[in-house]
C-alpha positions in Angstrom: -49.4 5.9 76.7 -46.4 6.9 74.6 -47.2 8.8 71.5 -50.9 9.5 72.1 -52.4 12.6 70.6 -55.7 14.3 71.4 -57.5 15.6 68.3 -60.2 18.1 69.1 -62.8 19.6 66.9 -66.2 21.3 67.1 -69.3 20.9 65.0 -71.8 23.8 64.5 -74.6 21.3 63.9 -75.2 17.5 64.2 -74.4 15.5 61.1 -72.3 12.8 59.5 -68.6 13.1 60.3 -65.5 11.3 59.1 -62.1 11.9 60.7 -59.2 10.1 59.0 -55.4 10.2 59.1 -53.4 10.1 55.9 -49.6 9.8 55.6 -47.4 12.2 53.7 -48.1 10.4 50.4 -51.9 10.8 50.9 -52.6 7.2 51.8 -55.3 6.6 54.4 -53.7 5.0 57.5 -56.5 5.2 60.1 -60.2 6.2 60.3 -60.7 7.6 63.8 -64.3 8.5 63.5 -67.0 7.8 61.0 -70.7 8.3 61.7 -73.2 10.8 63.0 -72.3 13.1 65.8 -74.0 15.8 67.8 -73.1 19.5 67.6 -70.5 20.8 70.0 -66.9 19.9 71.0 -65.4 16.5 70.5 -62.1 14.9 71.6 -60.5 11.8 70.1 -57.3 10.1 71.2 -55.0 8.7 68.5 -52.7 6.0 69.9 -50.2 6.3 67.0 -51.4 3.1 65.3 -52.9 2.4 61.9 -56.2 0.6 61.2 -54.4 -2.8 61.5 -53.1 -1.9 65.0 -49.4 -1.4 63.9 -47.5 1.5 65.5 -46.8 4.1 62.8 -43.3 5.5 62.3 -42.2 9.1 62.9 -43.2 11.3 60.1 -45.7 13.7 58.7 -49.5 12.9 58.8 -52.6 14.8 58.1 -55.9 14.7 60.1 -58.7 15.1 57.6 -62.2 16.0 58.9 -65.2 16.0 56.7 -68.6 17.1 58.0 -71.4 17.9 55.6 -69.9 20.2 52.9 -67.0 21.2 55.2 -63.6 19.7 54.9 -60.5 20.7 57.0 -57.0 19.4 57.3 -54.5 19.6 60.1 -50.9 18.7 59.8 -49.4 16.4 62.4 -45.7 15.6 62.9 -45.1 12.4 64.7 -41.7 12.7 66.3 -41.1 9.2 67.5 -42.3 5.7 66.5 -40.9 2.4 65.5 
């Protein structure tokens, strides 16, 4: 599928996880994962759409992963879109 992206992360221990995407203005556009996960490697595919199913335009996005007391952010540049 055009514009898909694999997001990979690893957890040291099982616990509650939230993986969300924010736009460049900090607005949440998609929650990709929210719930409890096992320790180990995880892979999620983002189809370039927001929570309402609309394809997002090209631009800067941030993947925000929260697990327990750990929070990490990865910058994503979407090169094409609507």
